[in-house]
FITORLO-155452 format. One record per residue (C-alpha): x, y, z; residue in three letters. Coordinates in pm, whole numbers, plus 32768, in hexadecimal, padded with zeros to 4 digits. Layout:
REM FITORLO-155452
XYZALA
...
//
This chain:
REM FITORLO-155452
8C5B9A528271MET
8BE39B6B818FSER
8D2C9C02813APHE
8DBD9B807FEFVAL
8EBD9C277F19MET
8FA99B987E1ASER
912F9BB07E33CYS
91239CA47D06ARG
90189D787DAAALA
90DC9D877EF3ARG
920E9DE47E34SER
91549F0F7D9FARG
90CD9F787EEBVAL
92319F517F7CARG
92C5A02C7E64ALA
91BDA1337E71HIS
91C7A14F7FEBGLY
9336A1A27FD8VAL
9356A2677E8EALA
9210A3347EC0GLY
9136A2CA7DB0PHE
8FC4A2B77DE1ALA
8F62A1507E4CPRO
8E5EA0937D69GLN
8CF8A0957DAFALA
8CF59F4E7E6DTRP
8DD79FE27F7DVAL
8D12A06F809ESER
8D06A1E080F1GLY
8DD2A1AF8229PHE
8EDAA1008165LEU
8EEAA2218074ALA
8EFEA3198198LEU
900DA24D824ELEU
90D1A2218117ALA
90CEA38A80BCSER
9136A3D88220VAL
9269A2F781F6VAL
92B3A3B180BDVAL
9287A4FB816CALA
936FA48E827CLEU
9478A4358179LEU
945AA58680D4LEU
944CA644821EALA
95A4A5CC8289THR
964FA6BA81A1THR
95DEA7C280A4ALA
9690A70D7F8CGLN
960FA5B27FE4ALA
952BA58F7EB9GLN
963AA6047DCCASP
972BA51A7E7CALA
9640A3E87E5DGLU
9603A42B7CEAGLU
9773A4667CBDGLY
97B7A30F7D5ETHR
96C0A2607C7AGLU
9760A3167B5AGLY
98B6A2C47BCAALA
9862A1547BC8VAL
97DDA15F7A60GLU
98F3A24C79EEGLU
9A0BA1677A87GLN
9964A0337A04GLY
9A4C9F0F79D7THR
9B5C9FA678F4GLY
9B5A9E537844VAL
9A519D7A77A0ALA
9A259C8978BELEU
98F89B9978BAGLU
984F9BEB79FALEU
96E19BBF797EGLY
966E9D047A22GLY
96D69E577A8EALA
983B9EB87AC1GLY
99089E197BD8PRO
98F39EA57D3BLEU
9A109F8D7D74ILE
9AE59F927EB5MET
9A3DA0A97F68TRP
98F1A0127F2CGLU
99569EBE7FB3LEU
99F79F5580E4LEU
98F4A05D812FSER
9857A0658289GLU
96DBA05F82BAPRO
9615A1938265VAL
94FFA12D8358LEU
9549A0CA84BDASN
94BAA09E861FHIS
9359A06185B2VAL
92A1A04786F7GLN
912DA049876DLEU
90C2A0ED88B0SER
902A9FF889B0PRO
8EC2A05E8949SER
8F17A04987D7GLY
8EB6A1AE879FARG
9010A23D874FTYR
9115A1C8865CLEU
9275A243868ESER
9395A213858BTYR
94DBA2A6850CGLU
9509A3028394VAL
9662A3358304ARG
96E1A3BB81C6HIS
9848A412815BGLN
98DCA40282B6GLY
97C8A4CA8358ARG
9682A47783F9GLY
9557A4C484C7ARG
9488A42585DDLEU
9312A43685ABTYR
91D1A3DB866ALEU
9093A38C85B4ARG
8F39A38E8654ASP
8E89A271859BLEU
8D36A2E78614GLU
8D49A4508591THR
8E5AA42A848EGLY
8F25A5518534GLU
9097A52E8512ARG
9191A5D185FFVAL
92FEA60785C1SER
93CDA5B086FALEU
9539A5E186B1MET
9641A5FB859CASP
9739A4E685A9VAL
9875A48484E7GLY
9976A5898463GLU
9905A6D884FBILE
99E4A7F18489GLY
9B61A7C88446ASP
9BBBA738859ASER
9A9CA68F8646GLN
99F7A53C8627ILE
98C4A4C586DCMET
988DA34D86C6ARG
9755A28C874AVAL
9796A152880BGLY
963AA0E38841ALA
94D6A152887ALEU
9408A0CD89A1HIS
929FA11F89E6TRP
926CA1258B64LYS
910AA1908B40ASN
902CA24C8A4CASP
90A2A3948ACAGLU
921BA3408AEASER
9307A2D589D1LEU
9464A29D8A57VAL
9574A2D0894EVAL
96DFA256898CGLU
97CAA34188E0VAL
9941A37088A1LEU
99C0A4C88851GLU
9B1FA4E987BCGLN
9BD2A63F877FARG
9D27A66686EBTYR
9DF2A79E86A5GLY
9DBFA8DB876CILE
9C52A8F787ECILE
9BFAAA5D8825ARG
9B2AAAE48948THR
99B0AACF891FGLY
99B8A999883DSER
9854A9298852SER
9854A7AA8808LEU
9778A6F7890BPRO
9804A7398A4FMET
98F7A6058A7ELEU
9A3AA6D18A65ILE
9A3CA80A8B3BASP
9A0FA92A8A43PRO
9A69AA308B43SER
9BE4AA338AEFARG
9CCBA9EE89CFASN
9D4FA8928993TRP
9EB2A8A2891AARG
9ED7A72F88DEARG
9F01A66D879EASP
9DC7A5A887EAASP
9CD3A5588908TYR
9BA9A4828934SER
9A9BA45D8A35ALA
997FA35C8A64ARG
9833A3B88AF4GLY
96BBA38F8AEDPHE
95B5A47D8A77LEU
9440A4788AC0LEU
9346A4D289A7PHE
91D0A4FF89CDARG
90D0A4DE88BFPRO
90B4A64E8897ASP
9226A65F8838GLY
92B0A6FB8971THR
93E2A65B8A01ARG
94BEA6678B31SER
9607A5DD8B9BLEU
95DBA4A28C83ILE
975AA47C8CC6THR
98A6A4768C22SER
9A13A4418C7AASP
9A27A5A68CF7PHE
98FEA5828DDEALA
996DA4588E9FILE
9ABBA4C78F2BGLY
9BF3A3F38EDDTHR
9B28A2D08E57ASP
9B1CA27F8CF0ARG
99D1A1FE8C4FILE
99F8A0A48BAFVAL
9895A0828B2EGLY
9728A02A8B8ELEU
96F29EF08C61ALA
95709F078C77SER
9463A00E8C25VAL
93879F7B8D30LEU
924E9F9B8C5CARG
91109FBE8D3DGLY
91E59FF08E78GLN
921DA1418F2BSER
92C2A25C8E83ASP
9422A1BF8E74GLU
9502A1148D84ILE
9633A0438DD1ILE
9786A0988D34ILE
98DA9FFC8D48THR
99FEA0E28DA4VAL
9B7DA0BE8DC7THR
9BF2A1568F0ETHR
9D32A20E8F4CARG
9DB7A0C28FE7THR
9D759FFF8EA5GLY
9C469F478F34HIS
9B1F9F258E4CVAL
99DE9F4A8F1EGLY
98729FB28EECTHR
97C4A0E68F3EARG
9649A13C8F57ARG
95FAA2958EB0VAL
94AFA34F8EC5ASN
9453A3BD8D54ILE
93AFA4FA8DCCHIS
94A0A5818ED7THR
95DAA4D48E75GLY
961DA46F8FE1GLN
96E4A3378FEAHIS
974BA22C90F0ARG
9835A10690E9MET
97899FB990D7GLN
98AB9ECA90AFASP
9A189F3790EFGLU
9A979E238FFCGLY
9C029DAC8FCDVAL
9D049DCB8EBBARG
9CD19D3F8D5ETYR
9B4B9D1F8D5BILE
9ACD9D258BF5SER
99549CFC8C3BALA
984A9CE58D44TYR
97159C218D45HIS
95D99CD48DD8ILE
94B09C118E2CASP
933D9C778E01ALA
93449D228F54ASN
947A9DF18F02GLY
95669D278FDAGLN
96C69CD18F6CVAL
96CC9B578F70VAL
97E69B068E7EGLY
991D9B898DD5ARG
9A309B398CE2ILE
9B889B728D77ARG
9CDE9B688CC2GLY
9DD19A778D57ALA
9EF09B5A8D0FASN
9F459CB38C89ALA
9F5A9C388B24ARG
9DEB9BC88B2CGLY
9E3E9A9B8A60ASP
9D8499BD8B64ARG
9C4D9A1D8C21SER
9B6999798D28ILE
99F499828D33ILE
999899AF8EA4GLU
984E99B18F72ARG
97F99A5690B8ARG
9784995591ABGLY
968C996192C2GLU
97B999B393B0ASP
98129AE692D3GLY
99539A4A925EARG
99BF9A1490F8TRP
99DD98B99072HIS
9A6298318F28ARG
996197BB8E30VAL
9A2F97868CE9ALA
9B6B97F18C35ASN
9B7198A68AEEILE
9C8A99358A15SER
9C9F9A92897EARG
9C779A54880FARG
9C1298E9882BASP
9B4398D686F4LEU
9B7B976886C4GLU
9B8996C9881EALA
9A2396F88899GLN
99F397708A01PRO
994B96898AE9GLU
983297678B12LEU
97B598818A2CTHR
96F299838B06ILE
95C69A118A5CLEU
95119AE88B44GLY
944B9B018C8BPRO
930D9A308CB6THR
91DE9AAA8D6DASP
92689A188EBESER
93669AC18F99PRO
94C09A508F72GLY
946B99758E42GLU
94EF99918CE8PHE
94A098DA8B9BPHE
95DA982E8B14VAL
9638974B89F0ILE
96F896138A4FARG
97909516896BARG
9766939B89AFPRO
987C92FE8A88ASP
9998924889E6ASP
992190FD8964GLY
97AD915D8961VAL
96EE91918824SER
95F892A987E2GLY
95EB941C879ETHR
96459549886BSER
951595A6893EALA
948C96CB8A09VAL
947E96998B84HIS
943A976E8CB3ARG
956397A48D84TYR
954E98188EEEASP
967799028F3FPHE
962598FE90ACTHR
9639978690DBTHR
970E97298FA9GLY
9606962F8F40SER
95AC95E58DD3LEU
943495AB8D93GLY
93A194BE8C90PRO
9397951D8B1DSER
92AB96368AD1VAL
92D8960F8951TYR
938E95298873ALA
936394DB86FBHIS
93A39371868CPRO
948393C5856AVAL
951495248596TYR
95D095C286BAASP
951F96D38766ALA
95A89823870EASP
94CE992887D0ALA
9394995D8882ILE
92819A648891MET
91FB9ADE89E5VAL
90FF9BDB8A48SER
91619D288AEFSER
91249C718C41SER
92029B4F8BECGLY
90F99A478B90GLU
916A994F8A92PHE
90C6997D893ALEU
918E98B58838ALA
92BF97FA87EFGLY
9374984C86B5CYS
9460979085CATYR
94FF9783846CTRP
9475968A8374ALA
94AB9723822AASP
94049867828DVAL
93ED98E683ECTYR
92B1986284A9ARG
921B988485FCCYS
9131977E869AASP
903198448775PHE
8F9397A688A6ALA
8E49985D886BASN
8D8797B08742PRO
8CF398F786CFGLU
8E4099A386B7THR
8EDA98748615ALA
8DC3988C8516GLN
8E1199FA84E4THR
8F8299BC84ACMET
8F27989D83ADALA
8E5B999A82E8GLY
8F809A9B82EELEU
906999808258HIS
8F609948814FARG
8F539AB9810DPHE
90BF9AC180D2PHE
90B299778011GLU
918998B28100ASP
92BE9950807EGLU
93069A60817EARG
93919A5882D8ASN
92919B0B83B4ILE
92F49B8B8510ARG
920E9C4385FCILE
92FF9D5A8678THR
92079E248740SER
909D9DF587A2GLN
8F959EA38869SER
8F319E3E89C4ARG
8DE79DB1894EASP
8E929CF68831ASN
8DAE9DB08734ALA
8EC39E5D8671ARG
90169DC58611TRP
91459E5D8566VAL
91C99D528469LEU
93309D4183FASER
93349C7782AEVAL
945A9BFE81F9SER
94C09B0780F3GLY
95F19ABA800CPRO
95949BE07F2AASP
95009CB28040GLU
95F29D308149PRO
94D39DBF8224GLY
93879E648207THR
929B9ED5831FTYR
912F9EA7831FTYR
901B9EF78413LEU
8F129DDD844DTYR
8DC79E3184E5ASP
8D2E9CE9856CARG
8BD29D728595ASN
8BC69DF28438ARG
8C9E9CCE83ABGLN
8D629DC782E1GLN
8ED19DD68296VAL
8F519F368243GLU
90A69FA981D1LEU
9178A07B82B7ILE
92B6A08A81E0GLY
93D99FDC8157ASN
95209FE9821EALA
96099FC580EFTYR
9568A0857FBDPRO
96ADA0697EF8ALA
968D9EF67EF3LEU
95719ECA7E08ALA
94E19D5C7DDFMET
950C9D667C60GLU
96899D9E7C9AARG
96AA9C707D86MET
96F39B077D56GLY
95E79A087D7EVAL
962698ED7E7DMET
9590978B7E6CARG
95C1964F7F31ARG
967895327E80ILE
964B93D17F25ASP
974F92C67ED9TYR
97C8917F7F53THR
9929914D7FECALA
9A0290307F80ARG
99978F7180BAASP
98218FA18077GLY
97E490C3816BTHR
96EB91C080E6ARG
9781931780F6LEU
97349465805FPHE
97C595BA8008GLY
9762970C7F87TYR
97AB97787E1BLEU
979C98E97DD1THR
97B299837C75GLU
97359AB47BBAMET
95E49A737B04PRO
95D09A6B798EGLY
973C9A41791FALA
97BB99207857SER
981C97ED7918ALA
98E2973C797APRO
99AD98337A2EARG
9B0B982F7ACAPRO
9AEC97C07C3ALEU
9B7598387D83VAL
9B4E97377E8CVAL
9B1997E67FDELEU
9B3096F28109PRO
9ACE97A08254HIS
9BBE97DA8373GLY
9B94973F84DAGLY
9B78962F8476PRO
9A619614857EGLU
9977971B84E5VAL
989D971983A8ARG
982A97EB828AASP
96CB9874826DHIS
95CD98C0815ATYR
96149A308199ASP
96D69B618115TYR
98469B1E8112ASP
99399C3380B5LEU
9A449B59802CTRP
99559A7D7F6EVAL
98B29BB57EC4GLN
9A049C4C7E79PHE
9A6C9B1A7DBALEU
99279AEC7D18ALA
991E9C467C96SER
9A609C137BECARG
99CF9B047B1BGLY
9A2699C77BECTYR
995598BA7C6DALA
998D988B7DDDVAL
9960973C7E9FPHE
9948971A8013GLN
994395AC8074PRO
98BE954581CBGLN
99B994398221PHE
99BC934F835FARG
9A56940E8479GLY
996A952B8440SER
989295A38563SER
971E95E8855BGLY
96B3947C8503PHE
96D893D6864DGLY
97F893488718ARG
982F9212864AASP
985E92D98505PHE
995A93BB85A9ALA
9A1B92A78654ARG
9A3291E9850CALA
9B3F92DE84A8GLY
9C1392AF85DBTYR
9D6992368566GLY
9D0E92558401GLN
9DC49381838ETRP
9E60932F8230GLY
9D8491F08224ALA
9C0291C0823BLEU
9BC293318253MET
9CA793738120GLN
9BEF925D806DASP
9A9392F580BEASP
9B08943E800EVAL
9B9B93847EDETHR
9A6792B07EB3ASP
998793E07EB4GLY
9A6C94897DA2VAL
9A7293537CC6MET
98F6933D7CDEHIS
98D794A97C45LEU
99D3943D7B38VAL
992092F87AE2ASN
97D293B77AD1GLU
986A94B979E7ASN
981495CF7ADCLEU
997296677AD8VAL
9AA9967D79F6ASP
9B7095517A74GLY
9CAA95DE79C7ASP
9C9C972D7A80ALA
9C7E96EC7BEDMET
9D3C97987D19CYS
9D1697557E81ILE
9D1098687F88MET
9CD598658100GLY
9D1D991A8248ALA
9D99987A8388SER
9D42970D836ETYR
9CC2974F8213GLY
9E1E97D081D4GLY
9EB196788240TYR
9DC195D6815BVAL
9E3E96B28036ALA
9FA996738096LEU
9F7B94F080A6TRP
9ECC94FB7F5DALA
9FF895AD7ECFGLY
A0D8949D7F67ALA
A00E93737EEETHR
9F0293CD7DECGLN
9FCC94827CD9GLN
9EFA93C77BCFSER
9DB994687C40ILE
9E0195C87C8ATYR
9EBA96EA7BCEARG
9F1B97BD7CEBCYS
9F1197E37E6DVAL
9EB899047F52ILE
9EF098E480C2SER
9E8299E681B2ILE
9F0F99BA8313ALA
9F26985082D7GLY
9FCF973E83A6VAL
A0F796B482E7SER
A1A595FC8401ASP
A0BA954184F5PRO
A1E094DA85D1VAL
A254964685FDALA
A0F796D8862CILE
A0AE95CC873AGLN
A1EE961387E1GLN
A19C978487F3TRP
A04797488875GLU
A0D396798993ARG
A1DE978689D4ARG
A0ED98A489C2THR
9FBD98118A75TYR
A05596FE8B3DGLY
A02F95838B3EGLU
9EFF95748C1EASP
9E4B96998B6DSER
9CEB964C8ADDTHR
9D6696D78993ARG
9E9995F88975PHE
9DD894BD89E1GLN
9CD0950288DETYR
9DDE951C87C5TRP
9EA493F68845ALA
9D6393298826GLN
9CE193AB86E1SER
9E2A93DF8629LEU
9F32931F86EAGLY
A035933E87F8HIS
A18A93D8878DPRO
A24792B78842VAL
A16091828851HIS
A0E391BF86EBASP
A21192598657ARG
A247915D8540GLU
A0E6917B84C2ARG
A0F592FB84D4LEU
A22D93098404GLU
A18F92278301SER
A077932482C9ILE
A14E945382DASER
A16495238196PRO
A2A395BF81EFILE
A349946781E9ARG
A2C794268086HIS
A34B956F7FE6ALA
A42C94AC7F03ASP
A2F894177E5BARG
A25695657E11TRP
A20195D77CB0SER
A0E996C87CE1LEU
A0F5983F7CE6PRO
A0BF98AE7E46THR
A04C99EE7EFCLEU
A07E9A04806FLEU
9FCD9B1C8135ILE
9FEE9B5182ADHIS
9FC09C6283B9GLY
A0EE9CC4847AARG
A01F9CE485B7LEU
9F809B988595ASP
9F5F9AF686F9GLY
9EA499BE8683VAL
9F8C993B8572VAL
A0D899E88592PRO
A1609A808456ILE
A28F999C8474GLU
A1B3988583D8GLN
A1A6993C8291SER
A2FD99D3829BGLU
A38D987482D4SER
A2C397E781BCMET
A34098FF80D4ALA
A4A898B18129ARG
A47A973E80F1ALA
A3D6976D7F9FLEU
A4E5985E7F22ARG
A5F697757F9CARG
A54D96647ECAALA
A55497577DA2GLY
A3DB97837D83HIS
A30E98B37D34GLU
A26999617E69VAL
A1EF9ABF7EAAGLU
A1BC9B5D7FFETHR
A0F19C718089VAL
A12C9CC881FCTRP
A0269DB38281LEU
A0C09E948382SER
9FA29EDF8464SER
9EC69DA88429ALA
9E659CA78529ARG
9DC99B5B84F2HIS
9C799BDB8485SER
9BA79D268483ARG
9C9F9DD483B0TRP
9CA09F4F8386ARG
9C3F9FE58239TYR
9DA7A01881BEPRO
9E0D9EB381FDASP
9CCD9E1C816DGLN
9CEF9EF5803EASN
9E539E917FFCGLU
9E0C9D228023ALA
9CE99D367F34PHE
9DBF9DE87E2BALA
9ED69CE77E4CGLU
9DEA9BCA7E3BILE
9D389C557D14GLU
9E7E9C8F7C54ARG
9F049B3A7CA1PHE
9DC09A887C39LEU
9D9F9B4A7AF8PHE
9F059AE57AA6THR
9ED7995A7AE2HIS
9D66991E7AA8ILE
9CE89A4F79E3PRO
9B739A7B79C8PRO
9ACD9A527877PRO
9AFE9B7A779BGLY
9C389C0D784CTRP
9D269CBC775DASP
9E5B9CAB782EGLY
9E409E1578C2THR
9DCF9E577A24MET
9C8C9F0F7A29PRO
9C50A06B7AA8GLU
9BAC9FF17BEATRP
9CE09F367C4CHIS
9D7CA0407D3BALA
9E18A0687E87TYR
9D93A1CC7EBDGLU
9CA5A1F07FEAMET
9B78A2D37FB7ARG
9B82A3848100PRO
9A57A46080A5GLU
998AA328807AILE
9A00A26481B3THR
9966A27C8308ALA
99E2A360841ESER
9AB1A24F84D1SER
9B78A2178391ARG
9B94A3838345MET
9C24A3BF8497TYR
9D31A2B38460VAL
9D8FA35A8318VAL
9D88A4C3839BARG
9E3FA44F84D8ARG
9F5AA3B28405GLU
9F6BA4E9833BGLU
9F7EA5C38476LEU
A0A1A4F58501PHE
A15AA4B983C2ARG
A2D3A4E583F4GLY
A2A8A52B855FARG
A2D1A3CC85EEARG
//
C-alpha cells in the first residue's frame, strides 16, 4: 500500500484537524479542506466557540496540577474532559459514497451537516442540542435510504411554558401553548442533499401510538421505512411509513413487552425479543415460523452481561428469513464462538460461516444487501478477516498504516465499496474518523471525536506476558504516563464479568488512574471470555482460587521485573472485579495497601440466593451462575469459604466501597452488608452510595463523584510521586454544565427546575 505515515505524523494531523492549524505539506489538499471543514463546524455551533475552545485549553494549563506530580507530560485530565461526550457523531456515507453526513457538537450545542465529496459543498441541515432556554433536540441516528434521502431519528424535549409559534422542527405541535413542566416527542425527519427537509412522522402524526424507534430503513426498497410503536393497549408493533407522504400502515400488531424486532432483507418481520414479564428481567428470542406462529429460540436476561445468551443475533443475511448469529460451543465442546446462519422460519442453525481458531467471534461485516464480507474478533487490537482476498490485503495495508496499534472499524461504506469511513481508536485515542478512498489508496482525516483528550496527555498501554504458577501463559495490559520516573505506584484493575475481557483500547477508568500518576494493570485471568470456551470454563468454580491466583501472579511479575513500586499497590475492581478486590483485602494484606470495591460481590451465598429468588431456579441466568460460581445450597460450604464478608475479622487494609442504589445486577446490600461487617470488626471502611446509579452506564454526576472519591482515597494511601499532601485544584465535584452535552445539561436543568417541588 502507498499510504505510510508515522504515529507522530498522525498525531499532528489529528491535532491540526481538530484545532484548526494548517496541515503539513505531506497532507493532501482534500485532507486540509476536510480538516478545515471540521474546524469550521466546531466554530459554527456557537459564536463564542473559538474563544471557548481556546479558553478550555487555557483552563487546562491554568489549573495545571496544583502540586508537583511526576506525570511525565502535560497536566492531568480534569473531570469534565474525561467525562465529555464526543464532538463528532453519526459520520455516515450515502450509498453512492458521494455525500458525507455528520453531527458536530460543542458546549452542549451542535449541528447536522452534509458534505458533497465531489464538489466540496457543505450544507447545514439542522441545529441540535440545547436550543434556547427550554428546548432540546437530540439526534438518535442517521440512516441513508438512498442518495436523495437521509432519514434522521430525533427526540425533541421541551420544558417550562412553551409559547405559541415555537419553531423547533415540527415534532411538538407549535400551534398552541404547552403549559407542562416538560414534554417530549420522537419522530423522523427527511433531509435532501440541497438541505431541504420535511417531517416523515412523529408521535403527533400517528394518533394514539408512541414511536419507539426505527426497525429498518429498507435501503433500496420502495419509499418506506419500518418503525416500532407502542399502541394504546401497550402492545409493541411495527408500522410501515412512507418517507415522502407520511402515510403509515400497521405491519405487525405485536404483543406486550416487545423490546426488539428482527427484519429480514425483504423487510419481513421474522424474529422478535419479548419480555417474559412486566419487569423485563427475562426475555425470549422468538421466530415466526412457516405457519405464521411464534416459536421460542432462546432465553436471555435483561442485564445479563455475564451469562452469555445462547445466540447473539447480528443482522439479516441476503436470504429471506435468515440472520447471522454468533453461537458459543456447546457445553463440553472446545472451540471458539463462531458465526452461523440461522433460519428464523424453520428454526435451523446452519454450518459455521466464520470462526477464528484462537479468539471468539465478536462481530461481522456485511454488504448493504446482507452478503457476508468479514468476521471480526479481538486479538490485542480489533481485526476483521475478509473473505475477499483483495479486501483482506487492503485491510492489512490499513493496519500497517496505523502501525498495528489501532483498532480499525469500517463504520460506513459506499455501495461499490470504494469509500470507507474508518473509526480508529486505541488506548490513547478514544476515537478519530478517517475517510479511506480505495481507488486512490488514500487515508484522509475527517475529525477527532474527543479533541479535549489529547494523545500526549494520555497513558500508554503495553501488553505484559507472564506465566502463572501452574505454568499457564497469561497476559495483561499495563498503562502508565510516558516519561515519568519508575517504578510507579500500582492500581490493579481486574475486569468484571468475569466472562468478559479487557481490550487494547481506550478505557475511561484506566486513563483516569494513569493521568493521576499511577500504573494500571489489567490481568486477563482464566475465566475471561474472548479466548475460546476452554479458557472461559477454566474459571468455573474458581472464584477466590485459580482466578485470584492468576491476578496475583501477574502483579508479582510486575514487582519482580521492577516495573512498579511493590510497596505502593492498591487493588480496585467493579462487579466481579470488586469481588477480587474484596478477597484480596481478606487474604492478601501483605501485597496491597488499600482496597476499592465498586458494586462488588461480598457474599456469594447471598447473591446466589438473590439470583434464584429473582430469576427462578430454572432460568438461564441462574443456571449459568450455579454452574460458574456455585449453587447456594449444594455448594454452600465452598461459597462460604470464599466469602469476603465472612473474613471481615481478618481485615487490615483501608477499604472504599462504592455502589449505586439502583443496581439491579449486584444489589447494594452486598456492599452495605460488607460495610457493616467491617465496622463491627473495628476496621476502617469508607462508603459512597450513588443515589441514581445502576450497575453501569452511570450519569455524569455519579461518575464524577466516584472519580473524586477514588482520587482522594488513592492519594491518601498510595500517593503518586511528588504529592505534597494537598488535594490538587482539579480534584473537584463541580460539574461543568456549559461543557457537557445536552443530555447531561437536560438532567441538570430538570433537577434545578423541580428542586423543592417533589
